[in-house]
VOTI-920077 format. One line per 4 residues: number of its first residue (from 0); their letters; for each residue x, y, z of C-alpha. Coordinates in nm, 4 decimals. Example, Ala and Ser with C-alpha at 12.3 -4.5 7.8 and 13.67 -1.06 7.14 Angstrom:
2
0 = as = 1.2300:-0.4500:0.7800 ~ 1.3670:-0.1060:0.7140
This chain:
622
0 = mepp = 8.3995:4.8540:7.9629 ~ 8.0416:5.0063:7.8458 ~ 7.9484:5.0200:7.4890 ~ 7.9315:5.3743:7.2980
4 = ensn = 7.6893:5.6154:7.4287 ~ 7.5096:5.6931:7.0820 ~ 7.4077:5.3126:7.0629 ~ 7.0564:5.4017:7.1094
8 = kdsn = 7.0179:5.6670:6.8564 ~ 7.2026:5.4267:6.6078 ~ 6.9492:5.1704:6.6768 ~ 6.6468:5.4249:6.6014
12 = gyes = 6.8572:5.5051:6.2551 ~ 6.9182:5.1493:6.1857 ~ 6.5453:5.0463:6.2418 ~ 6.4335:5.3217:6.0080
16 = aeki = 6.7087:5.2128:5.7505 ~ 6.5836:4.8439:5.7673 ~ 6.2274:4.9267:5.6940 ~ 6.3088:5.0984:5.3661
20 = ilrw = 6.5606:4.8255:5.2764 ~ 6.2930:4.5527:5.3402 ~ 6.0088:4.7436:5.1656 ~ 6.2125:4.7082:4.8479
24 = dsta = 6.3026:4.3483:4.9200 ~ 6.2065:4.1564:4.5736 ~ 6.1845:3.8173:4.7573 ~ 5.9398:3.9332:4.9889
28 = seea = 5.7193:4.1781:4.8209 ~ 5.5413:4.1654:4.4623 ~ 5.5294:4.5564:4.4412 ~ 5.9114:4.5616:4.4925
32 = rerm = 5.9507:4.3058:4.2197 ~ 5.7410:4.5005:3.9677 ~ 5.9076:4.8589:4.0441 ~ 6.2518:4.9800:4.0377
36 = ifet = 6.3425:5.2391:4.2608 ~ 6.5581:5.4406:4.0430 ~ 6.2814:5.4794:3.8177 ~ 6.0339:5.6415:4.0585
40 = drqe = 6.0783:5.9734:4.2057 ~ 6.4302:6.0888:4.3026 ~ 6.3475:6.1318:4.6658 ~ 6.2661:5.7486:4.6854
44 = adly = 6.6067:5.6711:4.5293 ~ 6.8041:5.9264:4.7764 ~ 6.6148:5.7733:5.0729 ~ 6.7040:5.4170:4.9899
48 = lqav = 7.0852:5.5101:4.9344 ~ 7.0588:5.7109:5.2890 ~ 6.9213:5.3679:5.4272 ~ 7.1970:5.1740:5.2837
52 = deiq = 7.4578:5.4113:5.4121 ~ 7.2991:5.3760:5.7627 ~ 7.2935:4.9984:5.7360 ~ 7.6758:5.0237:5.6387
56 = rsls = 7.7344:5.2221:5.9488 ~ 7.5449:4.9950:6.1590 ~ 7.7502:4.6860:6.0468 ~ 8.0800:4.8885:6.1277
60 = nasi = 7.8973:4.9612:6.5097 ~ 7.8206:4.6014:6.5241 ~ 8.1706:4.5084:6.4590 ~ 8.2681:4.7502:6.7444
64 = stsf = 7.9893:4.6413:6.9833 ~ 8.1112:4.2824:6.9317 ~ 8.4465:4.3946:7.0966 ~ 8.3033:4.4845:7.4062
68 = nnnn = 8.1425:4.1496:7.4427 ~ 7.7731:4.2600:7.4266 ~ 7.5669:3.9582:7.4353 ~ 7.3269:4.0888:7.1798
72 = aadd = 7.6275:4.1693:6.9609 ~ 7.6538:3.8460:6.7625 ~ 7.2687:3.8700:6.6954 ~ 7.2710:4.2442:6.5903
76 = qskv = 7.5844:4.1719:6.3386 ~ 7.3913:3.8610:6.1928 ~ 7.0594:4.0963:6.1545 ~ 7.2703:4.3754:5.9926
80 = ntti = 7.4592:4.1289:5.7619 ~ 7.1098:3.9856:5.6550 ~ 6.9786:4.3605:5.5891 ~ 7.3039:4.4540:5.3822
84 = qiam = 7.2761:4.1428:5.1756 ~ 6.9024:4.2302:5.0690 ~ 7.0318:4.5844:5.0273 ~ 7.3191:4.4700:4.7690
88 = arle = 7.0871:4.2215:4.6153 ~ 6.8570:4.5139:4.5256 ~ 7.1275:4.7549:4.4404 ~ 7.2801:4.4993:4.2095
92 = defr = 6.9028:4.4608:4.0331 ~ 6.8835:4.8468:3.9992 ~ 7.2509:4.8872:3.8622 ~ 7.1717:4.6279:3.6162
96 = nili = 6.8354:4.8050:3.4995 ~ 7.0034:5.1264:3.4825 ~ 7.2679:4.9967:3.2715 ~ 7.0012:4.8143:3.0424
100 = tnts = 6.7504:5.0895:3.0036 ~ 7.0180:5.3460:2.8908 ~ 7.2025:5.1151:2.6682 ~ 7.1175:5.1743:2.3144
104 = alet = 7.2868:5.0885:1.9637 ~ 7.5155:5.3347:1.8288 ~ 7.4452:5.4796:1.4805 ~ 7.7380:5.3074:1.2992
108 = dslf = 7.7054:5.5178:0.9678 ~ 7.7495:5.8423:1.1713 ~ 8.0260:5.6762:1.3544 ~ 8.2273:5.6053:1.0234
112 = dlss = 8.1884:5.9577:0.9259 ~ 8.3181:6.0684:1.2995 ~ 8.6077:5.8066:1.2874 ~ 8.7271:6.0005:0.9638
116 = ssts = 8.6824:6.3405:1.0738 ~ 8.9748:6.5827:1.1181 ~ 9.2326:6.4574:1.3888 ~ 9.3289:6.8011:1.4908
120 = tlsl = 9.2511:6.8871:1.8616 ~ 9.0075:7.1631:1.8904 ~ 8.9651:7.4116:2.1509 ~ 8.6611:7.4777:2.3539
124 = hele = 8.6082:7.8119:2.1976 ~ 8.6403:7.6795:1.8470 ~ 8.3831:7.4019:1.9152 ~ 8.1565:7.6537:2.0745
128 = edds = 8.1713:7.8567:1.7554 ~ 8.1074:7.5530:1.5168 ~ 7.7458:7.5492:1.4146 ~ 7.7727:7.1798:1.3234
132 = lsnd = 7.8246:7.0714:1.6825 ~ 7.5168:7.2987:1.7977 ~ 7.2293:7.0792:1.8708 ~ 6.9198:6.9929:2.1179
136 = nnss = 7.1247:6.8714:2.4498 ~ 6.7642:6.6818:2.5439 ~ 6.7965:6.4842:2.2399 ~ 6.8416:6.1136:2.4069
140 = nnll = 6.9044:5.9796:2.0327 ~ 7.2077:6.2319:1.9521 ~ 7.4954:6.0125:2.0754 ~ 7.7776:6.1608:1.8671
144 = qlqh = 7.7871:6.4919:2.0225 ~ 8.1511:6.5617:2.1641 ~ 8.1132:6.5842:2.5293 ~ 8.2934:6.7753:2.8358
148 = cess = 8.5259:6.5669:3.0194 ~ 8.5298:6.7129:3.3894 ~ 8.8815:6.7378:3.5518 ~ 8.9579:6.9436:3.8894
152 = dsss = 9.1013:7.2279:3.7073 ~ 8.8632:7.2936:3.3880 ~ 8.6384:7.1838:3.1571 ~ 8.7631:7.0913:2.8124
156 = yrst = 8.6658:6.9039:2.4848 ~ 8.8230:6.5670:2.4738 ~ 9.0064:6.5216:2.1605 ~ 9.3457:6.3367:2.1761
160 = ssir = 9.4964:6.2232:1.8469 ~ 9.2113:6.0776:1.6478 ~ 9.0056:5.9678:1.9555 ~ 8.6848:6.0883:1.9335
164 = evdl = 8.4761:6.0056:2.2568 ~ 8.0975:5.9672:2.2659 ~ 7.8645:5.9817:2.5664 ~ 7.7077:5.6105:2.5884
168 = mpae = 7.4871:5.7331:2.8891 ~ 7.2839:6.0416:3.0301 ~ 7.4630:6.2322:3.2864 ~ 7.1686:6.1262:3.5386
172 = aicd = 7.2261:5.7727:3.4829 ~ 7.6222:5.7955:3.5245 ~ 7.5370:5.9612:3.8865 ~ 7.3162:5.6769:3.9893
176 = lqai = 7.5342:5.4102:3.8732 ~ 7.8446:5.5952:4.0344 ~ 7.6267:5.6277:4.3663 ~ 7.5241:5.2717:4.3654
180 = amrm = 7.8771:5.1385:4.2516 ~ 8.0248:5.3178:4.5490 ~ 7.7761:5.1458:4.8139 ~ 7.8281:4.7890:4.6654
184 = issg = 8.2175:4.8188:4.6454 ~ 8.2591:4.9560:4.9973 ~ 8.0352:4.6687:5.1152 ~ 8.2586:4.4099:4.9736
188 = ylre = 8.0436:4.3525:4.6446 ~ 8.3252:4.4688:4.3962 ~ 8.3369:4.1370:4.2006 ~ 7.9422:4.1195:4.1665
192 = ciqv = 7.9605:4.4848:4.0425 ~ 8.1966:4.4109:3.8002 ~ 8.0455:4.1337:3.6400 ~ 7.7198:4.3084:3.6045
196 = ygsi = 7.8509:4.5897:3.4462 ~ 8.0875:4.3875:3.2412 ~ 7.7976:4.1585:3.1027 ~ 7.5733:4.4619:3.0043
200 = rksa = 7.8387:4.6701:2.8552 ~ 7.9836:4.3783:2.6710 ~ 7.6662:4.2908:2.5325 ~ 7.6247:4.6501:2.3860
204 = vdss = 7.9695:4.6305:2.2432 ~ 7.8892:4.3144:2.0565 ~ 7.5739:4.4912:1.9271 ~ 7.7897:4.7474:1.8003
208 = frkl = 8.0264:4.4997:1.6406 ~ 7.7506:4.2998:1.4544 ~ 7.6189:4.6717:1.3122 ~ 7.9943:4.7065:1.2164
212 = giek = 8.0108:4.3810:1.0170 ~ 8.2636:4.2328:1.2615 ~ 8.1925:3.8798:1.2568 ~ 8.2917:3.6227:1.5245
216 = lsig = 8.5399:3.4134:1.3365 ~ 8.8329:3.2060:1.4797 ~ 9.1672:3.2320:1.3194 ~ 9.1050:2.8913:1.1562
220 = diqr = 8.7814:3.0068:0.9844 ~ 8.9412:3.3204:0.8391 ~ 9.2156:3.1267:0.7200 ~ 8.9844:2.9034:0.5227
224 = lewe = 8.8037:3.1732:0.3351 ~ 8.8736:3.2509:-0.0264 ~ 9.1143:3.5472:-0.0753 ~ 8.8298:3.7060:-0.2670
228 = aler = 8.6019:3.6984:0.0242 ~ 8.8912:3.7958:0.2525 ~ 8.9556:4.0993:0.0581 ~ 8.6041:4.2630:0.1223
232 = kirr = 8.6395:4.1436:0.4756 ~ 8.9700:4.3386:0.5272 ~ 8.8325:4.6555:0.3473 ~ 8.5343:4.6345:0.6090
236 = wira = 8.7794:4.5566:0.9189 ~ 8.9946:4.8620:0.8584 ~ 8.6699:5.1025:0.8390 ~ 8.5391:4.9259:1.1578
240 = akvc = 8.8719:4.8936:1.3656 ~ 8.8956:5.2690:1.3515 ~ 8.5492:5.3183:1.4965 ~ 8.6095:5.0367:1.7438
244 = vril = 8.9523:5.1783:1.8801 ~ 8.9032:5.5577:1.8361 ~ 8.5116:5.5724:1.9473 ~ 8.3548:5.2643:2.0617
248 = fase = 8.6309:5.1436:2.3048 ~ 8.7500:5.5006:2.4091 ~ 8.3866:5.5838:2.4954 ~ 8.3509:5.2577:2.7016
252 = kklc = 8.6691:5.3540:2.8893 ~ 8.5257:5.7128:2.9299 ~ 8.1966:5.5921:3.0857 ~ 8.3930:5.3179:3.3363
256 = eqif = 8.6067:5.6416:3.4314 ~ 8.2985:5.8510:3.4828 ~ 8.1292:5.5729:3.6999 ~ 8.4043:5.4306:3.8723
260 = ecvg = 8.6653:5.7457:3.9007 ~ 8.5487:5.8050:4.2838 ~ 8.6478:5.4555:4.3718 ~ 9.0070:5.4131:4.2091
264 = tdid = 9.1640:5.3624:3.8779 ~ 9.2258:4.9949:3.9359 ~ 8.8404:4.9283:3.9377 ~ 8.7554:5.1339:3.6526
268 = dacf = 9.0494:4.9246:3.4294 ~ 8.8873:4.6218:3.5788 ~ 8.5305:4.7397:3.4393 ~ 8.6707:4.8456:3.1145
272 = metv = 8.8511:4.5220:3.0360 ~ 8.5673:4.2944:3.1383 ~ 8.3810:4.4929:2.8963 ~ 8.6188:4.5106:2.6087
276 = kgpa = 8.8898:4.2567:2.6573 ~ 8.6880:3.9838:2.4560 ~ 8.5912:4.2051:2.1665 ~ 8.9391:4.3698:2.1328
280 = iqlf = 9.0737:4.0310:2.0910 ~ 8.8146:3.9291:1.8339 ~ 8.8735:4.2678:1.6503 ~ 9.2468:4.1870:1.6491
284 = nfae = 9.2418:3.8112:1.5829 ~ 9.0998:3.9042:1.2269 ~ 9.4284:4.1062:1.1901 ~ 9.6519:3.8109:1.3164
288 = aisi = 9.4825:3.5536:1.1051 ~ 9.5687:3.7763:0.7758 ~ 9.9354:3.8125:0.9087 ~ 10.0207:3.4408:0.9570
292 = nrrs = 9.7920:3.3437:0.6317 ~ 9.9709:3.1723:0.3398 ~ 10.1535:3.4244:0.1447 ~ 10.0705:3.5180:-0.2044
296 = pekl = 10.1595:3.7995:-0.4378 ~ 9.7691:3.9118:-0.4898 ~ 9.7724:3.9387:-0.1016 ~ 10.0344:4.2206:-0.0594
300 = fkil = 9.8459:4.5225:-0.1024 ~ 9.5469:4.4553:0.1127 ~ 9.8153:4.3407:0.3923 ~ 9.9889:4.6717:0.3485
304 = dlhd = 9.6454:4.8382:0.3798 ~ 9.5985:4.6525:0.7068 ~ 9.9537:4.7437:0.7987 ~ 9.9035:5.1086:0.7434
308 = almd = 9.5763:5.1076:0.9274 ~ 9.7140:4.9193:1.2262 ~ 10.0156:5.1557:1.2208 ~ 9.7620:5.4659:1.1851
312 = llpd = 9.5611:5.3183:1.5033 ~ 9.8606:5.2120:1.7255 ~ 9.8912:5.5339:1.9111 ~ 9.5272:5.5253:1.9760
316 = iegv = 9.5557:5.1692:2.0874 ~ 9.8159:5.2520:2.3296 ~ 9.6473:5.5602:2.4668 ~ 9.2785:5.3640:2.5203
320 = fdsk = 9.4621:5.0637:2.6293 ~ 9.7331:5.2530:2.8736 ~ 9.6912:5.0239:3.2072 ~ 9.8903:4.7540:3.3249
324 = ssds = 9.5738:4.5183:3.2803 ~ 9.5519:4.6012:2.9264 ~ 9.8851:4.5261:2.8606 ~ 9.7960:4.2197:2.6449
328 = irvq = 9.5966:4.4128:2.3805 ~ 9.9027:4.6282:2.3292 ~ 10.1382:4.3812:2.2983 ~ 9.9050:4.1691:2.0750
332 = aaei = 9.8447:4.4972:1.8159 ~ 10.2291:4.5765:1.8231 ~ 10.2981:4.1741:1.7514 ~ 10.0226:4.1632:1.4489
336 = lsrl = 10.1961:4.4932:1.3082 ~ 10.5312:4.3577:1.2875 ~ 10.4223:3.9941:1.1459 ~ 10.2382:4.1972:0.8736
340 = aeaa = 10.5505:4.3931:0.7800 ~ 10.7417:4.0815:0.7690 ~ 10.4683:3.9192:0.5448 ~ 10.4972:4.1987:0.3343
344 = rgil = 10.8619:4.1692:0.2909 ~ 10.8141:3.7547:0.2352 ~ 10.5643:3.8222:-0.0201 ~ 10.7795:4.0698:-0.2167
348 = sefe = 11.0423:3.8207:-0.2204 ~ 10.8267:3.5066:-0.3321 ~ 10.6927:3.7433:-0.6060 ~ 11.0348:3.8065:-0.7463
352 = navl = 11.0987:3.4356:-0.7398 ~ 10.7759:3.3679:-0.9186 ~ 10.8598:3.6412:-1.1828 ~ 11.1987:3.4660:-1.2596
356 = reps = 11.0428:3.0984:-1.2677 ~ 10.6967:3.1640:-1.4554 ~ 10.7037:2.8574:-1.6528 ~ 10.4704:2.9304:-1.9381
360 = rvpv = 10.6341:2.8100:-2.2790 ~ 10.3611:2.8676:-2.5425 ~ 10.4601:3.1797:-2.7425 ~ 10.1952:3.4525:-2.7176
364 = pggt = 10.0289:3.4855:-3.0724 ~ 10.1819:3.7819:-3.2856 ~ 10.4538:3.8747:-3.0466 ~ 10.2322:4.1042:-2.8538
368 = vhpl = 10.2674:4.2055:-2.5061 ~ 10.2824:3.8695:-2.2733 ~ 10.0207:3.8717:-2.0008 ~ 10.3229:3.8255:-1.7489
372 = tryv = 10.4493:4.1449:-1.8456 ~ 10.1154:4.3227:-1.7874 ~ 10.0646:4.1535:-1.4546 ~ 10.4271:4.2373:-1.3473
376 = mnyi = 10.4027:4.5865:-1.4304 ~ 10.0842:4.6500:-1.2886 ~ 10.1970:4.4985:-0.9486 ~ 10.5011:4.7311:-0.9566
380 = slis = 10.2918:5.0245:-1.0251 ~ 10.0837:4.9495:-0.7338 ~ 10.3762:4.8930:-0.5300 ~ 10.4849:5.2261:-0.6030
384 = dykq = 10.1956:5.3717:-0.4624 ~ 10.2715:5.2239:-0.1312 ~ 10.6282:5.3581:-0.1600 ~ 10.6299:5.5608:0.1853
388 = tlie = 10.5272:5.2311:0.3798 ~ 10.7475:5.0049:0.1885 ~ 11.0442:5.2095:0.2286 ~ 11.0381:5.1681:0.5899
392 = lims = 10.9554:4.7976:0.5614 ~ 11.2073:4.7090:0.3036 ~ 11.5590:4.7409:0.4517 ~ 11.7776:4.5118:0.2596
396 = kpst = 11.8707:4.4858:-0.1046 ~ 11.7448:4.1870:-0.3431 ~ 11.9364:3.8658:-0.3070 ~ 12.1313:3.8711:-0.6366
400 = gsry = 12.4630:4.0552:-0.7571 ~ 12.8085:3.9262:-0.8532 ~ 12.7437:3.5786:-0.6710 ~ 12.4788:3.4868:-0.9266
404 = sgdp = 12.7454:3.5259:-1.1868 ~ 12.8063:3.2430:-1.4319 ~ 12.4290:3.0764:-1.3141 ~ 12.2622:3.0450:-1.6437
408 = stpd = 11.9304:3.0331:-1.4745 ~ 11.9538:3.3500:-1.2912 ~ 12.0321:3.7003:-1.4300 ~ 12.3241:3.9321:-1.2520
412 = mefa = 12.2443:4.2924:-1.1708 ~ 12.5322:4.4978:-1.0604 ~ 12.4450:4.7236:-0.7600 ~ 12.7664:4.9776:-0.8425
416 = eleg = 12.5446:5.1083:-1.1253 ~ 12.2432:5.1869:-0.8873 ~ 12.4367:5.3449:-0.5988 ~ 12.2333:5.5860:-0.3982
420 = ktpl = 11.9002:5.3922:-0.4504 ~ 11.6508:5.2902:-0.1701 ~ 11.6305:4.8977:-0.1048 ~ 11.2787:4.9218:-0.2575
424 = alhl = 11.3914:5.0960:-0.5679 ~ 11.6738:4.8277:-0.5958 ~ 11.3991:4.5652:-0.5713 ~ 11.1712:4.7240:-0.8628
428 = iwii = 11.4387:4.7301:-1.0745 ~ 11.5555:4.3735:-0.9881 ~ 11.1975:4.2621:-1.0688 ~ 11.2274:4.4299:-1.4070
432 = vvlq = 11.5564:4.2738:-1.4759 ~ 11.4102:3.8980:-1.3717 ~ 11.0957:3.9765:-1.5946 ~ 11.3479:4.0600:-1.8903
436 = fnle = 11.5345:3.7535:-1.8330 ~ 11.2158:3.5345:-1.8481 ~ 11.0818:3.6954:-2.1543 ~ 11.4486:3.6546:-2.3329
440 = gksk = 11.3807:3.2624:-2.2535 ~ 11.0195:3.2893:-2.3908 ~ 11.1299:3.4636:-2.6965 ~ 11.3515:3.1723:-2.7724
444 = hyrd = 11.0117:2.9438:-2.8264 ~ 10.9127:3.1733:-3.1497 ~ 11.0505:2.9781:-3.4637 ~ 11.0664:3.3240:-3.6659
448 = tsla = 11.3563:3.5373:-3.5442 ~ 11.1857:3.8473:-3.6603 ~ 10.9004:3.7829:-3.4432 ~ 11.1206:3.7064:-3.1450
452 = hlfi = 11.2791:4.0415:-3.1863 ~ 10.9270:4.2182:-3.2354 ~ 10.7983:4.0439:-2.8981 ~ 11.1234:4.1424:-2.7071
456 = mnnv = 11.0323:4.5258:-2.8673 ~ 10.6861:4.5019:-2.7508 ~ 10.7174:4.3612:-2.3970 ~ 11.0322:4.6148:-2.3168
460 = hyiv = 10.8371:4.9025:-2.4875 ~ 10.5464:4.8042:-2.2459 ~ 10.7750:4.8341:-1.9476 ~ 10.8915:5.1645:-2.0486
464 = qkvk = 10.5536:5.3180:-2.0930 ~ 10.4298:5.1794:-1.7236 ~ 10.7399:5.3536:-1.5878 ~ 10.6725:5.6777:-1.7522
468 = gspe = 10.3169:5.6563:-1.6527 ~ 10.3654:5.6399:-1.3013 ~ 10.5575:5.9373:-1.1317 ~ 10.6286:5.7503:-0.8406
472 = lrem = 10.7805:5.4450:-1.0351 ~ 10.9752:5.6627:-1.2525 ~ 11.1131:5.8439:-0.9745 ~ 11.2397:5.5208:-0.8040
476 = igdd = 11.3661:5.3605:-1.1319 ~ 11.5434:5.6708:-1.2007 ~ 11.6192:5.8172:-1.5681 ~ 11.9340:5.6542:-1.6139
480 = ylrk = 11.7769:5.2968:-1.5811 ~ 11.4738:5.4174:-1.7980 ~ 11.7083:5.5231:-2.0976 ~ 11.8808:5.1833:-2.0655
484 = ltgk = 11.5352:5.0151:-2.1085 ~ 11.4582:5.2740:-2.4043 ~ 11.7713:5.1466:-2.5649 ~ 11.6865:4.7916:-2.5219
488 = frqa = 11.3359:4.7756:-2.7169 ~ 11.4823:5.0405:-2.9864 ~ 11.7726:4.7785:-3.0396 ~ 11.5063:4.5072:-3.0846
492 = atsy = 11.3292:4.7054:-3.3208 ~ 11.6536:4.7417:-3.5167 ~ 11.7140:4.3654:-3.4886 ~ 11.3529:4.2996:-3.6369
496 = qrat = 11.4082:4.5261:-3.9264 ~ 11.7281:4.3510:-4.0031 ~ 11.6170:3.9681:-3.9747 ~ 11.3312:4.0806:-4.1725
500 = wvsv = 11.4083:4.3426:-4.4495 ~ 11.7641:4.2809:-4.5159 ~ 11.6941:3.9644:-4.7310 ~ 11.3989:4.1658:-4.9002
504 = lycl = 11.6064:4.4730:-4.9731 ~ 11.8833:4.2502:-5.1038 ~ 11.6481:4.1583:-5.4160 ~ 11.6650:4.5324:-5.5141
508 = rdeg = 12.0440:4.5206:-5.5365 ~ 12.2140:4.5835:-5.9000 ~ 12.4670:4.3343:-5.8471 ~ 12.4127:4.0154:-6.0536
512 = lhvs = 12.1857:4.1723:-6.3093 ~ 12.4438:4.3180:-6.5772 ~ 12.5878:4.1047:-6.8176 ~ 12.8725:4.1834:-7.0388
516 = ggfs = 12.9850:4.0007:-7.3884 ~ 13.2588:4.0719:-7.6544 ~ 13.0562:4.3112:-7.8378 ~ 12.8006:4.4497:-7.5880
520 = sgvs = 12.6990:4.4897:-7.2268 ~ 12.3331:4.5392:-7.0796 ~ 12.0765:4.3959:-6.8294 ~ 12.0226:4.0547:-6.8154
524 = ksal = 11.6078:3.9914:-6.8583 ~ 11.6192:3.6681:-6.7348 ~ 11.8113:3.7486:-6.4279 ~ 11.5920:4.0716:-6.3694
528 = rerf = 11.2696:3.8774:-6.4255 ~ 11.3894:3.6447:-6.1706 ~ 11.4838:3.9473:-5.9288 ~ 11.1364:4.0622:-5.9428
532 = ktfn = 10.9819:3.7346:-5.8789 ~ 11.1991:3.6764:-5.5790 ~ 11.1074:4.0178:-5.4252 ~ 10.7385:3.9745:-5.4976
536 = amfe = 10.7354:3.6335:-5.3307 ~ 10.9330:3.7692:-5.0254 ~ 10.7399:4.0698:-4.9796 ~ 10.4042:3.8741:-4.9975
540 = evhr = 10.5189:3.6516:-4.7507 ~ 10.6312:3.9024:-4.5129 ~ 10.3069:4.0992:-4.5871 ~ 10.0945:3.7907:-4.5279
544 = tqai = 10.2713:3.6807:-4.2200 ~ 10.3537:4.0198:-4.0384 ~ 9.9647:4.1509:-4.0944 ~ 9.8982:3.8850:-3.8456
548 = wlip = 10.1581:4.0185:-3.5836 ~ 10.0384:4.2597:-3.3470 ~ 10.2108:4.5947:-3.2042 ~ 9.9346:4.6970:-2.9771
552 = dvql = 10.0789:5.0353:-2.9184 ~ 9.9424:5.2634:-3.1812 ~ 10.2558:5.4973:-3.1720 ~ 10.5058:5.2140:-3.1772
556 = reel = 10.3346:5.0525:-3.4615 ~ 10.3049:5.3765:-3.6612 ~ 10.7030:5.4526:-3.6122 ~ 10.7897:5.0835:-3.7275
560 = risi = 10.5647:5.1176:-4.0156 ~ 10.7520:5.4562:-4.1107 ~ 11.1066:5.2970:-4.0531 ~ 11.0249:5.0193:-4.2604
564 = sekl = 10.8774:5.2504:-4.5483 ~ 11.1822:5.4925:-4.5097 ~ 11.3775:5.2059:-4.6173 ~ 11.1740:4.9969:-4.8442
568 = ipay = 10.9921:5.2397:-5.0892 ~ 11.3118:5.4507:-5.1841 ~ 11.4822:5.1250:-5.2463 ~ 11.2135:4.9853:-5.4496
572 = rsfl = 11.1152:5.3103:-5.6508 ~ 11.4695:5.3429:-5.7469 ~ 11.4800:4.9759:-5.8406 ~ 11.1668:5.0266:-6.0544
576 = grfr = 11.3078:5.3183:-6.2281 ~ 11.6155:5.1654:-6.3182 ~ 11.4574:4.8444:-6.4889 ~ 11.1021:4.8953:-6.5383
580 = shie = 11.1719:4.9582:-6.8897 ~ 11.3308:4.6197:-6.9453 ~ 11.0724:4.4181:-6.8025 ~ 10.7919:4.6182:-7.0005
584 = sgkh = 10.9456:4.5892:-7.3250 ~ 10.9050:4.1997:-7.2909 ~ 10.6359:3.9659:-7.2575 ~ 10.3834:3.9702:-6.9800
588 = peny = 10.4953:4.2357:-6.7778 ~ 10.2185:4.2507:-6.5171 ~ 10.3948:3.8827:-6.4128 ~ 10.6853:4.0448:-6.2776
592 = ikys = 10.6242:4.3954:-6.1830 ~ 10.3181:4.3363:-5.9720 ~ 10.3301:4.6408:-5.7282 ~ 10.3581:4.9706:-5.7702
596 = vedl = 10.5203:5.2276:-5.5256 ~ 10.1745:5.3100:-5.3897 ~ 10.0772:4.9624:-5.3579 ~ 10.3676:4.8560:-5.1506
600 = etav = 10.2863:5.2077:-4.9207 ~ 9.9532:5.0983:-4.8605 ~ 10.0434:4.7265:-4.7904 ~ 10.2932:4.8472:-4.5337
604 = ldff = 9.9891:4.9854:-4.3515 ~ 9.8408:4.6331:-4.3053 ~ 10.1572:4.5341:-4.0917 ~ 10.1164:4.4581:-3.7331
608 = egyp = 9.7479:4.5136:-3.7119 ~ 9.6880:4.1458:-3.5581 ~ 9.4635:4.0182:-3.8573 ~ 9.5057:3.8429:-4.1704
612 = vsqh = 9.5698:4.0112:-4.5159 ~ 9.2314:3.9087:-4.6537 ~ 9.0630:4.1155:-4.4039 ~ 9.2735:4.3962:-4.4686
616 = lrrr = 9.1831:4.4034:-4.8493 ~ 8.8167:4.3806:-4.7564 ~ 8.8636:4.6854:-4.5244 ~ 9.0445:4.8870:-4.8249
620 = sq = 8.7560:4.8014:-5.0833 ~ 8.4846:4.9231:-4.8458
């Protein structure tokens, strides 16, 4: 059987192609080593590609010739194989050089702006009318222009959900890379092509990561950091992750599709994962480390920020990493999201227990608002800011109720009274309940009962004001429970007044002052003098002591002073009116009637200011 008739013709074509290939053999020519084909004129690059095509055809024909037992077939095939190896080595160098030459760092500040831009999908017509998108197409530095994505049917701007792709390379470079990739892959050099592409583009991604502030930290490194440092890194990570997923990774995927779409989706997926799998794992390892970190109350809000950011990104992650080869990235992101949710639930539960068991026993001076009260109420006010997220995450009621009845170390909370509230609202009310329970315990460390009542009044009033000051918190707590809290601090105010002023006002009663005899009846001056002396001593002690006590809320302080004056001043004025003459008719009346009504009115203004009487007197004299 004879070989194909066109063998002579093919031989001539092969020889011409071989000359071109050998002319650019960098191992044999210094000129070939110093110059790159695709950096010369286009004609030379096209000739080289045509030569490669001819060599590939010759390789196929050499295989056919071998089947005809041609004596020279083995030699021919060996020669063609050598030539194709030289060509592939050269194309690999050209592929690498085009990638390196056309890879430039992204402007991260602009990327941050782009990643936070509107997520609406714009039509081509709208984009064309938008002056903000018109720019010089020849500017090689403009990496942020939204680009056309060609399809078989039409051209449109690609703007799916929040993804904003940018052109990473000029169209001419992409065409050259595509042409080289086709020939390398058809010659069996797929692995080399993917490796070169992945190494160059991964370096570019790593460079962008550094600019975005994403550090190469292991999970162990992250967990050893102080929380304050981690907070800053979380803020930076949230911004950077949006850029990475929506712009950087999405644009890398687009570039892979542009270069390798003619070869097959499996190959563009392979190149994409070769480029971004390592950086993607590095990116998500940070969030994973936070999700499994040691839990503590101060971490809740950054964990929720991280959860919300990842939840927002999840559709984009699924869109960018949509192939089977990128399953692991999608799974990792979903698992991190689940662990962040569990961490948030766990921290809330641990916070409730921490509030209940907070052990400080030293009374705060002056019965003012306890630091625990401020911390807890500020904390749950912040929780209410995350209402939308936490309503979805908190699905069960707090662990309390009738089963705790009879346990003196834990308060009860009847859920029947709070029917219709979300589990999150019940948790917030439960935190307030356990806070009050703890405060009741702390109030017992005051030796003065009046001060214990003032302490409860101050703290419950602060709770009420914080609830009223947060519309979100007030909505969840509800006005019914708010009225219950208001009643509690008013009751504490009443209890304070009884504990302090009943005994003082008792001095201003008439009983025990009148004497009667066989021939006359009247007022016992000795008893009256003793009564004035007792009143003076008691009022002075209350004045001295309670001037140091503190009601930090100005309105509450004024309201309590008015309430005291409304009871004290009329009683003293009446008592003085009835008995003043009996004292003034005797010796040294100034020793007994030490205060005018006006003096008492002024003295009451000193109460609950938080500093000693001597300073009040000095202040009034100035």
